[in-house]
TORSE-752975 format. One record per residue: x negated, y, z negated of N, C-alpha, C in turn. Coordinates in Angstrom, 3 decimals, m for minus. Atoms other than C-alpha are relative to their C-alpha. Layout:
BEGIN
@n_east:X, n_north:Y, n_up:Z, ca_east:X, ca_north:Y, ca_up:Z, c_east:X, c_north:Y, c_up:Z
...
//
This chain:
BEGIN
@n_east:1.090, n_north:0.617, n_up:m0.719, ca_east:37.163, ca_north:m5.395, ca_up:m1.490, c_east:m1.100, c_north:1.043, c_up:0.236
@n_east:1.104, n_north:m0.939, n_up:m0.151, ca_east:33.733, ca_north:m3.810, ca_up:m1.352, c_east:m0.594, c_north:m0.096, c_up:1.398
@n_east:0.641, n_north:m0.071, n_up:m1.307, ca_east:31.935, ca_north:m2.745, ca_up:1.771, c_east:m1.360, c_north:m0.678, c_up:m0.076
@n_east:1.294, n_north:0.687, n_up:0.067, ca_east:29.025, ca_north:m5.141, ca_up:2.461, c_east:m1.161, c_north:0.892, c_up:0.423
@n_east:1.060, n_north:m0.905, n_up:m0.412, ca_east:27.058, ca_north:m2.280, ca_up:4.008, c_east:m0.326, c_north:1.053, c_up:m1.046
@n_east:0.205, n_north:m1.016, n_up:1.033, ca_east:27.215, ca_north:m0.257, ca_up:0.787, c_east:m1.131, c_north:m0.334, c_up:m0.958
@n_east:1.033, n_north:0.378, n_up:0.974, ca_east:24.508, ca_north:m2.177, ca_up:m1.082, c_east:m1.267, c_north:0.851, c_up:0.115
@n_east:1.189, n_north:m0.867, n_up:m0.002, ca_east:21.620, ca_north:m0.010, ca_up:0.227, c_east:0.225, c_north:1.307, c_up:m0.756
@n_east:m0.315, n_north:m1.223, n_up:0.723, ca_east:23.375, ca_north:3.050, ca_up:m1.179, c_east:m0.022, c_north:m0.237, c_up:m1.501
@n_east:0.033, n_north:0.334, n_up:1.425, ca_east:23.840, ca_north:1.337, ca_up:m4.543, c_east:m1.438, c_north:m0.165, c_up:m0.487
@n_east:1.408, n_north:0.174, n_up:0.371, ca_east:20.157, ca_north:0.361, ca_up:m4.602, c_east:m0.691, c_north:1.352, c_up:m0.074
@n_east:0.608, n_north:m1.332, n_up:0.000, ca_east:19.120, ca_north:3.918, ca_up:m3.711, c_east:0.411, c_north:0.795, c_up:m1.234
@n_east:m0.454, n_north:m0.701, n_up:1.209, ca_east:21.250, ca_north:5.307, ca_up:m6.542, c_east:m0.658, c_north:m0.564, c_up:m1.247
@n_east:0.657, n_north:0.639, n_up:1.142, ca_east:19.786, ca_north:2.792, ca_up:m8.985, c_east:m1.457, c_north:0.441, c_up:m0.099
@n_east:1.393, n_north:m0.442, n_up:m0.015, ca_east:16.248, ca_north:3.723, ca_up:m7.938, c_east:m0.094, c_north:1.466, c_up:m0.406
@n_east:0.010, n_north:m1.415, n_up:0.365, ca_east:17.089, ca_north:7.426, ca_up:m8.263, c_east:0.212, c_north:0.200, c_up:m1.497
@n_east:m0.243, n_north:m0.117, n_up:1.447, ca_east:18.348, ca_north:6.868, ca_up:m11.822, c_east:m1.168, c_north:m0.533, c_up:m0.820
@n_east:1.084, n_north:0.641, n_up:0.753, ca_east:15.392, ca_north:4.689, ca_up:m12.867, c_east:m1.246, c_north:m0.143, c_up:0.880
@n_east:1.134, n_north:0.088, n_up:m0.925, ca_east:12.354, ca_north:5.569, ca_up:m10.712, c_east:m1.195, c_north:m0.756, c_up:m0.578
@n_east:1.142, n_north:0.701, n_up:0.609, ca_east:9.759, ca_north:4.275, ca_up:m13.181, c_east:0.221, c_north:m1.505, c_up:0.008
@n_east:m0.303, n_north:1.433, n_up:m0.026, ca_east:11.484, ca_north:0.892, ca_up:m13.455, c_east:m0.093, c_north:m0.541, c_up:1.427
@n_east:0.103, n_north:0.429, n_up:m1.394, ca_east:11.719, ca_north:0.714, ca_up:m9.663, c_east:m1.459, c_north:m0.131, c_up:0.428
@n_east:1.424, n_north:0.089, n_up:m0.327, ca_east:7.993, ca_north:1.420, ca_up:m9.352, c_east:m0.654, c_north:m1.216, c_up:m0.641
@n_east:0.536, n_north:1.199, n_up:0.665, ca_east:7.172, ca_north:m1.286, ca_up:m11.893, c_east:0.454, c_north:m1.253, c_up:0.750
@n_east:m0.505, n_north:1.155, n_up:m0.749, ca_east:9.396, ca_north:m3.736, ca_up:m10.005, c_east:m0.725, c_north:m0.142, c_up:1.337
@n_east:0.740, n_north:0.039, n_up:m1.256, ca_east:7.701, ca_north:m2.807, ca_up:m6.722, c_east:m1.423, c_north:m0.503, c_up:m0.222
@n_east:1.351, n_north:0.462, n_up:0.322, ca_east:4.294, ca_north:m3.308, ca_up:m8.323, c_east:m0.048, c_north:m1.487, c_up:m0.310
@n_east:m0.055, n_north:1.432, n_up:0.324, ca_east:5.283, ca_north:m6.711, ca_up:m9.686, c_east:0.200, c_north:m0.825, c_up:1.269
@n_east:m0.212, n_north:0.714, n_up:m1.271, ca_east:6.580, ca_north:m7.804, ca_up:m6.271, c_east:m1.291, c_north:m0.017, c_up:0.816
@n_east:1.263, n_north:m0.080, n_up:m0.718, ca_east:3.322, ca_north:m6.635, ca_up:m4.688, c_east:m1.032, c_north:m0.954, c_up:m0.604
@n_east:0.980, n_north:0.859, n_up:0.668, ca_east:1.193, ca_north:m8.465, ca_up:m7.288, c_east:0.326, c_north:m1.474, c_up:0.204
@n_east:m0.394, n_north:1.406, n_up:m0.164, ca_east:3.170, ca_north:m11.709, ca_up:m7.068, c_east:m0.212, c_north:m0.448, c_up:1.445
@n_east:0.189, n_north:0.388, n_up:m1.406, ca_east:3.114, ca_north:m11.696, ca_up:m3.261, c_east:m1.478, c_north:m0.164, c_up:0.324
@n_east:1.451, n_north:0.132, n_up:m0.183, ca_east:m0.663, ca_north:m11.165, ca_up:m3.343, c_east:m0.497, c_north:m1.339, c_up:m0.535
@n_east:0.448, n_north:1.259, n_up:0.600, ca_east:m1.171, ca_north:m14.129, ca_up:m5.674, c_east:0.552, c_north:m1.209, c_up:0.756
@n_east:m0.578, n_north:1.093, n_up:m0.783, ca_east:1.194, ca_north:m16.339, ca_up:m3.670, c_east:m0.739, c_north:m0.154, c_up:1.324
@n_east:0.734, n_north:0.044, n_up:m1.267, ca_east:m0.639, ca_north:m15.425, ca_up:m0.475, c_east:m1.344, c_north:m0.692, c_up:m0.168
@n_east:1.279, n_north:0.667, n_up:0.251, ca_east:m3.924, ca_north:m16.553, ca_up:m1.991, c_east:0.206, c_north:m1.499, c_up:m0.153
@n_east:m0.241, n_north:1.420, n_up:0.236, ca_east:m2.483, ca_north:m19.855, ca_up:m3.163, c_east:0.513, c_north:m0.735, c_up:1.218
@n_east:m0.564, n_north:0.650, n_up:m1.184, ca_east:m0.619, ca_north:m20.546, ca_up:0.075, c_east:m0.979, c_north:0.026, c_up:1.163
@n_east:0.962, n_north:m0.130, n_up:m1.084, ca_east:m3.139, ca_north:m19.248, ca_up:2.592, c_east:0.582, c_north:m0.393, c_up:1.338
@n_east:m0.371, n_north:0.457, n_up:m1.338, ca_east:m3.078, ca_north:m20.374, ca_up:6.198, c_east:m0.842, c_north:m1.223, c_up:0.299
@n_east:0.727, n_north:1.246, n_up:m0.219, ca_east:m3.982, ca_north:m23.960, ca_up:6.990, c_east:m0.977, c_north:0.117, c_up:1.159
@n_east:0.856, n_north:m0.114, n_up:m1.172, ca_east:m5.377, ca_north:m23.124, ca_up:10.399, c_east:m0.343, c_north:1.454, c_up:0.310
@n_east:0.235, n_north:m1.416, n_up:m0.228, ca_east:m5.643, ca_north:m19.369, ca_up:10.036, c_east:m1.344, c_north:0.441, c_up:m0.534
@n_east:1.292, n_north:m0.543, n_up:0.408, ca_east:m8.490, ca_north:m17.091, ca_up:9.098, c_east:m0.239, c_north:m0.029, c_up:m1.507
@n_east:0.137, n_north:m0.047, n_up:1.454, ca_east:m7.812, ca_north:m17.169, ca_up:5.347, c_east:0.635, c_north:m1.240, c_up:m0.618
@n_east:m0.583, n_north:1.226, n_up:0.563, ca_east:m7.366, ca_north:m20.695, ca_up:3.977, c_east:0.408, c_north:0.190, c_up:m1.453
@n_east:m0.447, n_north:m0.046, n_up:1.394, ca_east:m5.630, ca_north:m21.333, ca_up:0.680, c_east:m1.178, c_north:m0.303, c_up:m0.926
@n_east:1.006, n_north:0.273, n_up:1.022, ca_east:m7.753, ca_north:m21.321, ca_up:m2.443, c_east:0.648, c_north:0.181, c_up:m1.361
@n_east:m0.513, n_north:m0.150, n_up:1.354, ca_east:m7.307, ca_north:m21.398, ca_up:m6.182, c_east:m0.022, c_north:1.469, c_up:m0.408
@n_east:m0.070, n_north:m1.365, n_up:0.519, ca_east:m6.256, ca_north:m18.171, ca_up:m7.854, c_east:m0.960, c_north:0.110, c_up:m1.179
@n_east:0.988, n_north:m0.199, n_up:1.058, ca_east:m9.080, ca_north:m16.861, ca_up:m10.034, c_east:0.442, c_north:1.127, c_up:m0.936
@n_east:m0.284, n_north:m1.081, n_up:0.938, ca_east:m9.085, ca_north:m14.495, ca_up:m12.982, c_east:m0.195, c_north:1.359, c_up:0.674
@n_east:0.224, n_north:m1.250, n_up:m0.726, ca_east:m10.480, ca_north:m11.793, ca_up:m10.697, c_east:1.196, c_north:0.344, c_up:0.896
@n_east:m1.200, n_north:m0.227, n_up:m0.812, ca_east:m7.462, ca_north:m12.238, ca_up:m8.414, c_east:1.140, c_north:0.545, c_up:m0.852
@n_east:m1.056, n_north:m0.468, n_up:0.901, ca_east:m5.105, ca_north:m11.773, ca_up:m11.351, c_east:m0.269, c_north:1.443, c_up:m0.425
@n_east:0.354, n_north:m1.371, n_up:0.368, ca_east:m6.991, ca_north:m8.627, ca_up:m12.411, c_east:0.282, c_north:0.949, c_up:1.168
@n_east:m0.261, n_north:m0.838, n_up:m1.179, ca_east:m6.811, ca_north:m7.254, ca_up:m8.847, c_east:1.497, c_north:0.220, c_up:0.184
@n_east:m1.455, n_north:m0.127, n_up:m0.113, ca_east:m3.073, ca_north:m7.953, ca_up:m8.743, c_east:0.549, c_north:0.928, c_up:m1.080
@n_east:m0.454, n_north:m0.860, n_up:1.098, ca_east:m2.587, ca_north:m6.282, ca_up:m12.130, c_east:m0.375, c_north:1.459, c_up:0.252
@n_east:0.412, n_north:m1.375, n_up:m0.320, ca_east:m4.566, ca_north:m3.214, ca_up:m11.019, c_east:0.919, c_north:0.592, c_up:1.059
@n_east:m0.908, n_north:m0.486, n_up:m1.048, ca_east:m2.458, ca_north:m2.901, ca_up:m7.860, c_east:1.376, c_north:0.294, c_up:m0.578
@n_east:m1.304, n_north:m0.194, n_up:0.643, ca_east:0.711, ca_north:m3.292, ca_up:m9.945, c_east:m0.015, c_north:1.261, c_up:m0.862
@n_east:0.114, n_north:m1.176, n_up:0.862, ca_east:m0.472, ca_north:m0.679, ca_up:m12.435, c_east:m0.075, c_north:1.294, c_up:0.791
@n_east:0.104, n_north:m1.200, n_up:m0.827, ca_east:m1.373, ca_north:1.778, ca_up:m9.693, c_east:1.359, c_north:0.396, c_up:0.554
@n_east:m1.329, n_north:m0.297, n_up:m0.533, ca_east:2.082, ca_north:1.490, ca_up:m8.149, c_east:0.905, c_north:0.542, c_up:m1.098
@n_east:m0.871, n_north:m0.410, n_up:1.108, ca_east:3.708, ca_north:1.931, ca_up:m11.564, c_east:m0.192, c_north:1.466, c_up:m0.384
@n_east:0.251, n_north:m1.394, n_up:0.388, ca_east:2.084, ca_north:5.369, ca_up:m12.089, c_east:m0.173, c_north:0.924, c_up:1.198
@n_east:0.233, n_north:m0.771, n_up:m1.226, ca_east:2.097, ca_north:6.627, ca_up:m8.502, c_east:0.728, c_north:1.336, c_up:0.022
@n_east:m0.754, n_north:m1.260, n_up:m0.028, ca_east:4.713, ca_north:9.323, ca_up:m9.084, c_east:m0.612, c_north:1.045, c_up:m0.935
@n_east:0.587, n_north:m0.933, n_up:0.967, ca_east:2.868, ca_north:10.863, ca_up:m12.017, c_east:m1.309, c_north:0.583, c_up:0.522
@n_east:1.316, n_north:m0.427, n_up:m0.484, ca_east:m0.628, ca_north:11.026, ca_up:m10.450, c_east:m0.236, c_north:m0.522, c_up:1.420
@n_east:0.113, n_north:0.577, n_up:m1.347, ca_east:m0.286, ca_north:10.453, ca_up:m6.682, c_east:m1.395, c_north:0.082, c_up:0.608
@n_east:1.344, n_north:m0.122, n_up:m0.581, ca_east:m3.714, ca_north:11.778, ca_up:m5.647, c_east:m0.993, c_north:m0.930, c_up:m0.687
@n_east:0.888, n_north:0.889, n_up:0.743, ca_east:m5.520, ca_north:9.874, ca_up:m8.385, c_east:0.257, c_north:m1.453, c_up:0.357
@n_east:m0.351, n_north:1.378, n_up:m0.343, ca_east:m3.643, ca_north:6.681, ca_up:m7.591, c_east:m0.494, c_north:m0.342, c_up:1.404
@n_east:0.489, n_north:0.257, n_up:m1.355, ca_east:m4.482, ca_north:7.008, ca_up:m3.895, c_east:m1.513, c_north:m0.190, c_up:m0.005
@n_east:1.454, n_north:0.136, n_up:0.083, ca_east:m8.158, ca_north:7.536, ca_up:m4.673, c_east:m0.432, c_north:m1.313, c_up:m0.628
@n_east:0.342, n_north:1.270, n_up:0.658, ca_east:m8.274, ca_north:4.574, ca_up:m7.043, c_east:0.360, c_north:m1.205, c_up:0.860
@n_east:m0.397, n_north:1.120, n_up:m0.863, ca_east:m6.397, ca_north:2.315, ca_up:m4.619, c_east:m0.968, c_north:m0.160, c_up:1.168
@n_east:0.975, n_north:0.079, n_up:m1.093, ca_east:m8.766, ca_north:3.190, ca_up:m1.779, c_east:m1.330, c_north:m0.526, c_up:m0.523
@n_east:1.260, n_north:0.485, n_up:0.579, ca_east:m11.793, ca_north:2.669, ca_up:m4.034, c_east:0.077, c_north:m1.490, c_up:m0.328
@n_east:m0.155, n_north:1.425, n_up:0.321, ca_east:m10.444, ca_north:m0.682, ca_up:m5.236, c_east:0.027, c_north:m0.849, c_up:1.268
@n_east:m0.043, n_north:0.739, n_up:m1.266, ca_east:m9.747, ca_north:m1.775, ca_up:m1.654, c_east:m1.388, c_north:m0.111, c_up:0.617
@n_east:1.356, n_north:0.009, n_up:m0.555, ca_east:m13.222, ca_north:m0.789, ca_up:m0.479, c_east:m0.891, c_north:m0.943, c_up:m0.809
@n_east:0.801, n_north:0.900, n_up:0.838, ca_east:m14.803, ca_north:m2.583, ca_up:m3.444, c_east:0.374, c_north:m1.454, c_up:0.246
@n_east:m0.454, n_north:1.361, n_up:m0.268, ca_east:m12.697, ca_north:m5.648, ca_up:m2.742, c_east:m0.535, c_north:m0.501, c_up:1.334
@n_east:0.534, n_north:0.392, n_up:m1.305, ca_east:m13.722, ca_north:m5.682, ca_up:0.916, c_east:m1.509, c_north:m0.203, c_up:m0.065
@n_east:1.445, n_north:0.160, n_up:0.149, ca_east:m17.351, ca_north:m5.195, ca_up:m0.067, c_east:m0.336, c_north:m1.318, c_up:m0.685
@n_east:0.191, n_north:1.273, n_up:0.678, ca_east:m16.999, ca_north:m8.244, ca_up:m2.298, c_east:0.399, c_north:m1.195, c_up:0.845
@n_east:m0.340, n_north:1.090, n_up:m0.902, ca_east:m15.740, ca_north:m10.290, ca_up:0.643, c_east:1.402, c_north:m0.540, c_up:m0.143
@n_east:m1.377, n_north:0.469, n_up:0.165, ca_east:m12.099, ca_north:m10.618, ca_up:m0.400, c_east:0.850, c_north:0.488, c_up:1.169
@n_east:m0.747, n_north:m0.417, n_up:m1.179, ca_east:m10.001, ca_north:m10.635, ca_up:2.762, c_east:1.411, c_north:0.488, c_up:m0.282
@n_east:m1.395, n_north:m0.355, n_up:0.280, ca_east:m6.667, ca_north:m10.091, ca_up:1.048, c_east:0.080, c_north:1.115, c_up:m1.032
@n_east:0.083, n_north:m1.058, n_up:0.992, ca_east:m7.440, ca_north:m6.874, ca_up:m0.824, c_east:1.385, c_north:0.424, c_up:m0.478
@n_east:m1.313, n_north:m0.300, n_up:0.568, ca_east:m4.473, ca_north:m6.353, ca_up:m3.146, c_east:0.308, c_north:1.477, c_up:0.008
@n_east:m0.229, n_north:m1.433, n_up:0.116, ca_east:m4.956, ca_north:m2.611, ca_up:m3.261, c_east:0.272, c_north:0.675, c_up:1.336
@n_east:m0.302, n_north:m0.638, n_up:m1.284, ca_east:m4.514, ca_north:m1.996, ca_up:0.488, c_east:1.475, c_north:0.383, c_up:0.084
@n_east:m1.404, n_north:m0.457, n_up:0.023, ca_east:m0.690, ca_north:m2.053, ca_up:0.230, c_east:0.239, c_north:1.083, c_up:m1.056
@n_east:m0.137, n_north:m1.039, n_up:1.018, ca_east:m1.016, ca_north:m0.014, ca_up:m2.963, c_east:m0.495, c_north:1.338, c_up:0.537
@n_east:0.503, n_north:m1.235, n_up:m0.603, ca_east:m3.079, ca_north:2.543, ca_up:m1.033, c_east:1.007, c_north:0.579, c_up:0.984
@n_east:m1.011, n_north:m0.480, n_up:m0.944, ca_east:m0.401, ca_north:2.737, ca_up:1.663, c_east:1.184, c_north:0.616, c_up:m0.740
@n_east:m1.120, n_north:m0.537, n_up:0.783, ca_east:2.333, ca_north:3.254, ca_up:m0.935, c_east:m0.394, c_north:1.320, c_up:m0.653
@n_east:0.479, n_north:m1.248, n_up:0.595, ca_east:0.223, ca_north:5.908, ca_up:m2.667, c_east:m0.118, c_north:1.094, c_up:1.061
@n_east:0.084, n_north:m0.988, n_up:m1.087, ca_east:m0.401, ca_north:7.638, ca_up:0.696, c_east:1.394, c_north:0.530, c_up:0.334
@n_east:m1.389, n_north:m0.416, n_up:m0.203, ca_east:3.373, ca_north:7.698, ca_up:1.216, c_east:0.410, c_north:1.001, c_up:m1.085
@n_east:m0.379, n_north:m0.870, n_up:1.118, ca_east:3.834, ca_north:9.266, ca_up:m2.221, c_east:m0.677, c_north:1.358, c_up:0.113
@n_east:0.711, n_north:m1.267, n_up:m0.183, ca_east:1.175, ca_north:11.910, ca_up:m1.555, c_east:0.677, c_north:0.817, c_up:1.102
@n_east:m0.621, n_north:m0.710, n_up:m1.112, ca_east:2.800, ca_north:12.789, ca_up:1.768, c_east:1.398, c_north:0.509, c_up:m0.350
@n_east:m1.352, n_north:m0.412, n_up:0.389, ca_east:6.242, ca_north:12.993, ca_up:0.161, c_east:m0.004, c_north:1.132, c_up:m1.022
@n_east:0.034, n_north:m0.991, n_up:1.074, ca_east:5.063, ca_north:15.344, ca_up:m2.584, c_east:m0.931, c_north:1.177, c_up:0.249
@n_east:0.966, n_north:m1.065, n_up:m0.268, ca_east:2.353, ca_north:17.537, ca_up:m1.035, c_east:0.325, c_north:0.681, c_up:1.333
@n_east:m0.201, n_north:m0.677, n_up:m1.292, ca_east:2.375, ca_north:20.106, ca_up:1.791, c_east:m0.613, c_north:m0.814, c_up:1.147
@n_east:0.398, n_north:0.796, n_up:m1.168, ca_east:1.916, ca_north:18.686, ca_up:5.281, c_east:m1.511, c_north:0.012, c_up:0.270
@n_east:1.438, n_north:0.040, n_up:m0.304, ca_east:m1.713, ca_north:19.809, ca_up:5.898, c_east:m0.804, c_north:m0.801, c_up:m1.039
@n_east:0.688, n_north:0.735, n_up:1.069, ca_east:m2.840, ca_north:18.439, ca_up:2.535, c_east:0.275, c_north:m1.500, c_up:0.131
@n_east:m0.371, n_north:1.414, n_up:m0.099, ca_east:m0.942, ca_north:15.180, ca_up:2.988, c_east:m0.710, c_north:m0.681, c_up:1.159
@n_east:0.641, n_north:0.624, n_up:m1.159, ca_east:m2.307, ca_north:14.528, ca_up:6.463, c_east:m1.508, c_north:m0.059, c_up:m0.144
@n_east:1.455, n_north:0.036, n_up:0.198, ca_east:m5.872, ca_north:15.444, ca_up:5.510, c_east:m0.388, c_north:m1.124, c_up:m0.961
@n_east:0.312, n_north:1.041, n_up:0.976, ca_east:m5.849, ca_north:13.167, ca_up:2.482, c_east:0.342, c_north:m1.375, c_up:0.552
@n_east:m0.369, n_north:1.281, n_up:m0.607, ca_east:m4.018, ca_north:10.399, ca_up:4.347, c_east:m1.004, c_north:m0.447, c_up:1.047
@n_east:1.012, n_north:0.331, n_up:m1.007, ca_east:m6.516, ca_north:10.568, ca_up:7.203, c_east:m1.291, c_north:m0.447, c_up:m0.662
@n_east:1.220, n_north:0.397, n_up:0.712, ca_east:m9.433, ca_north:10.418, ca_up:4.774, c_east:0.141, c_north:m1.403, c_up:m0.596
@n_east:m0.223, n_north:1.332, n_up:0.580, ca_east:m7.908, ca_north:7.385, ca_up:3.027, c_east:m0.024, c_north:m1.071, c_up:1.080
@n_east:m0.033, n_north:0.976, n_up:m1.097, ca_east:m7.217, ca_north:5.595, ca_up:6.328, c_east:m1.391, c_north:m0.228, c_up:0.568
@n_east:1.350, n_north:0.152, n_up:m0.545, ca_east:m10.719, ca_north:6.286, ca_up:7.623, c_east:m0.932, c_north:m0.712, c_up:m0.979
@n_east:0.826, n_north:0.710, n_up:0.984, ca_east:m12.296, ca_north:5.094, ca_up:4.370, c_east:0.288, c_north:m1.498, c_up:0.042
@n_east:m0.354, n_north:1.423, n_up:m0.084, ca_east:m10.390, ca_north:1.805, ca_up:4.569, c_east:m0.462, c_north:m0.610, c_up:1.316
@n_east:0.437, n_north:0.482, n_up:m1.306, ca_east:m11.125, ca_north:1.446, ca_up:8.274, c_east:m1.524, c_north:m0.135, c_up:0.029
@n_east:1.465, n_north:0.064, n_up:0.059, ca_east:m14.800, ca_north:2.236, ca_up:7.693, c_east:m0.490, c_north:m1.193, c_up:m0.805
@n_east:0.382, n_north:1.175, n_up:0.805, ca_east:m14.981, ca_north:m0.420, ca_up:4.998, c_east:0.218, c_north:m1.281, c_up:0.786
@n_east:m0.237, n_north:1.203, n_up:m0.797, ca_east:m13.457, ca_north:m2.948, ca_up:7.369, c_east:m1.038, c_north:m0.148, c_up:1.109
@n_east:1.072, n_north:0.073, n_up:m0.993, ca_east:m16.164, ca_north:m2.054, ca_up:9.895, c_east:m1.341, c_north:m0.331, c_up:m0.647
@n_east:1.255, n_north:0.294, n_up:0.697, ca_east:m18.988, ca_north:m2.177, ca_up:7.337, c_east:m0.119, c_north:m1.472, c_up:m0.371
@n_east:m0.016, n_north:1.414, n_up:0.362, ca_east:m17.971, ca_north:m5.645, ca_up:6.251, c_east:0.882, c_north:m0.716, c_up:1.009
@n_east:m0.829, n_north:0.565, n_up:m1.074, ca_east:m16.791, ca_north:m7.124, ca_up:9.560, c_east:0.473, c_north:m1.402, c_up:m0.327
@n_east:m0.549, n_north:1.331, n_up:0.184, ca_east:m14.584, ca_north:m10.128, ca_up:9.508, c_east:0.669, c_north:m0.208, c_up:m1.340
@n_east:m0.649, n_north:0.179, n_up:1.298, ca_east:m13.251, ca_north:m9.503, ca_up:6.013, c_east:1.510, c_north:m0.042, c_up:0.168
@n_east:m1.444, n_north:m0.012, n_up:m0.193, ca_east:m9.744, ca_north:m8.544, ca_up:7.074, c_east:0.428, c_north:m1.039, c_up:1.023
@n_east:m0.313, n_north:0.986, n_up:m1.027, ca_east:m9.792, ca_north:m10.749, ca_up:10.151, c_east:m1.326, c_north:m0.543, c_up:0.517
@n_east:1.318, n_north:0.540, n_up:m0.371, ca_east:m12.817, ca_north:m13.047, ca_up:10.650, c_east:m0.245, c_north:0.034, c_up:1.507
@n_east:0.389, n_north:m0.081, n_up:m1.395, ca_east:m14.668, ca_north:m12.515, ca_up:13.897, c_east:0.563, c_north:1.206, c_up:0.715
@n_east:m0.682, n_north:m1.143, n_up:m0.599, ca_east:m12.866, ca_north:m9.208, ca_up:14.461, c_east:m0.992, c_north:1.079, c_up:0.408
@n_east:0.728, n_north:m1.185, n_up:m0.416, ca_east:m14.240, ca_north:m6.247, ca_up:16.354, c_east:0.737, c_north:1.222, c_up:m0.536
@n_east:m0.567, n_north:m1.221, n_up:0.560, ca_east:m13.444, ca_north:m2.633, ca_up:15.572, c_east:1.437, c_north:0.237, c_up:0.424
@n_east:m1.346, n_north:m0.260, n_up:m0.509, ca_east:m10.236, ca_north:m2.661, ca_up:17.626, c_east:1.000, c_north:m1.104, c_up:m0.350
@n_east:m0.891, n_north:1.127, n_up:0.270, ca_east:m8.792, ca_north:m5.957, ca_up:16.369, c_east:1.043, c_north:0.352, c_up:m1.047
@n_east:m1.187, n_north:m0.300, n_up:0.797, ca_east:m5.532, ca_north:m6.162, ca_up:14.473, c_east:m0.271, c_north:0.171, c_up:m1.485
@n_east:0.283, n_north:m0.145, n_up:1.427, ca_east:m7.001, ca_north:m6.574, ca_up:11.000, c_east:m0.598, c_north:1.343, c_up:m0.329
@n_east:0.651, n_north:m1.283, n_up:0.240, ca_east:m9.130, ca_north:m3.470, ca_up:11.303, c_east:0.897, c_north:1.175, c_up:0.377
@n_east:m0.866, n_north:m1.093, n_up:m0.445, ca_east:m6.819, ca_north:m1.238, ca_up:13.331, c_east:1.307, c_north:0.028, c_up:m0.788
@n_east:m1.224, n_north:0.056, n_up:0.784, ca_east:m3.873, ca_north:m2.412, ca_up:11.226, c_east:m0.065, c_north:0.845, c_up:m1.256
@n_east:0.168, n_north:m0.839, n_up:1.190, ca_east:m5.305, ca_north:m0.597, ca_up:8.215, c_east:0.291, c_north:1.456, c_up:0.360
@n_east:m0.284, n_north:m1.367, n_up:m0.442, ca_east:m5.251, ca_north:2.669, ca_up:10.160, c_east:1.499, c_north:0.206, c_up:0.218
@n_east:m1.431, n_north:m0.110, n_up:m0.289, ca_east:m1.704, ca_north:2.016, ca_up:11.323, c_east:0.832, c_north:m0.012, c_up:m1.278
@n_east:m0.763, n_north:0.111, n_up:1.246, ca_east:m0.452, ca_north:1.028, ca_up:7.859, c_east:m0.016, c_north:1.311, c_up:m0.775
@n_east:0.094, n_north:m1.248, n_up:0.762, ca_east:m1.726, ca_north:4.145, ca_up:6.122, c_east:0.582, c_north:1.160, c_up:0.806
@n_east:m0.556, n_north:m1.064, n_up:m0.836, ca_east:m0.829, ca_north:6.389, ca_up:9.070, c_east:1.524, c_north:0.012, c_up:m0.008
@n_east:m1.467, n_north:0.067, n_up:0.034, ca_east:2.758, ca_north:5.153, ca_up:9.132, c_east:0.536, c_north:0.395, c_up:m1.371
@n_east:m0.448, n_north:m0.368, n_up:1.344, ca_east:3.041, ca_north:5.533, ca_up:5.364, c_east:m0.005, c_north:1.518, c_up:m0.168
@n_east:0.065, n_north:m1.460, n_up:0.081, ca_east:1.926, ca_north:9.166, ca_up:5.607, c_east:1.101, c_north:0.627, c_up:0.862
@n_east:m1.036, n_north:m0.544, n_up:m0.876, ca_east:4.299, ca_north:9.796, ca_up:8.525, c_east:1.387, c_north:m0.109, c_up:m0.630
@n_east:m1.308, n_north:0.175, n_up:0.638, ca_east:7.293, ca_north:8.371, ca_up:6.650, c_east:0.132, c_north:0.929, c_up:m1.211
@n_east:m0.035, n_north:m0.905, n_up:1.144, ca_east:6.410, ca_north:10.317, ca_up:3.493, c_east:0.177, c_north:1.449, c_up:0.423
@n_east:m0.123, n_north:m1.357, n_up:m0.518, ca_east:6.024, ca_north:13.507, ca_up:5.508, c_east:1.414, c_north:0.259, c_up:0.519
@n_east:m1.376, n_north:m0.145, n_up:m0.494, ca_east:9.375, ca_north:12.939, ca_up:7.217, c_east:0.990, c_north:0.128, c_up:m1.154
@n_east:m0.889, n_north:m0.091, n_up:1.164, ca_east:11.057, ca_north:12.390, ca_up:3.851, c_east:m0.114, c_north:1.368, c_up:m0.663
@n_east:0.184, n_north:m1.309, n_up:0.611, ca_east:9.531, ca_north:15.576, ca_up:2.419, c_east:0.649, c_north:1.080, c_up:0.859
@n_east:m0.618, n_north:m0.968, n_up:m0.905, ca_east:10.658, ca_north:17.520, ca_up:5.505, c_east:1.520, c_north:m0.063, c_up:m0.080
@n_east:m1.458, n_north:0.150, n_up:0.100, ca_east:14.180, ca_north:16.107, ca_up:5.263, c_east:0.521, c_north:0.593, c_up:m1.305
@n_east:m0.418, n_north:m0.577, n_up:1.290, ca_east:14.416, ca_north:17.019, ca_up:1.585, c_east:m0.031, c_north:1.520, c_up:0.049
@n_east:0.096, n_north:m1.455, n_up:m0.104, ca_east:13.255, ca_north:20.563, ca_up:2.342, c_east:1.128, c_north:0.550, c_up:0.865
@n_east:m1.080, n_north:m0.431, n_up:m0.859, ca_east:15.789, ca_north:20.856, ca_up:5.146, c_east:1.337, c_north:m0.018, c_up:m0.743
@n_east:m1.250, n_north:0.107, n_up:0.754, ca_east:18.649, ca_north:19.643, ca_up:2.946, c_east:0.085, c_north:1.053, c_up:m1.095
@n_east:0.007, n_north:m1.047, n_up:1.027, ca_east:17.603, ca_north:22.034, ca_up:0.204, c_east:0.264, c_north:1.377, c_up:0.612
@n_east:m0.214, n_north:m1.291, n_up:m0.666, ca_east:17.568, ca_north:24.927, ca_up:2.680, c_east:1.443, c_north:0.158, c_up:0.482
@n_east:m1.376, n_north:m0.072, n_up:m0.494, ca_east:20.989, ca_north:24.048, ca_up:4.052, c_east:0.918, c_north:0.203, c_up:m1.185
//
């Protein structure tokens, strides 16, 4: 009989053996969830359902592609994800597909770079996304002010991603030293 609590360990081992395949799978899940969110929307919420356009599919594919190559070029992927998110917000798209990709890329940067570099780059990415949400108010959450959940959530998302990546890098360094 197998231990039901052992499946996370099996998944972690599988990801460790096939990191590129895991990144592609993560990117596909991100892209599909983005497209489903557009089609489903919120009946009475700030972002009603609408038809998925070709531009939405391209945005989902870009986010998927960025996640798939995040381990090879983490800084480049973070820069491209932030730029794509800002461009998406400037275009009025409230569900920018690249925002989660930017958070995942910020995590990767923090897990692979020294702490001062990771926090400086993560802070710059978070502030760029937050600034874009302030420049185009109401995109993430219609009628929102600077402190509302849609705007402040971007800061929290990227900040937490950097914190988790930094903690993982520190833990790996500790285990290597021991």
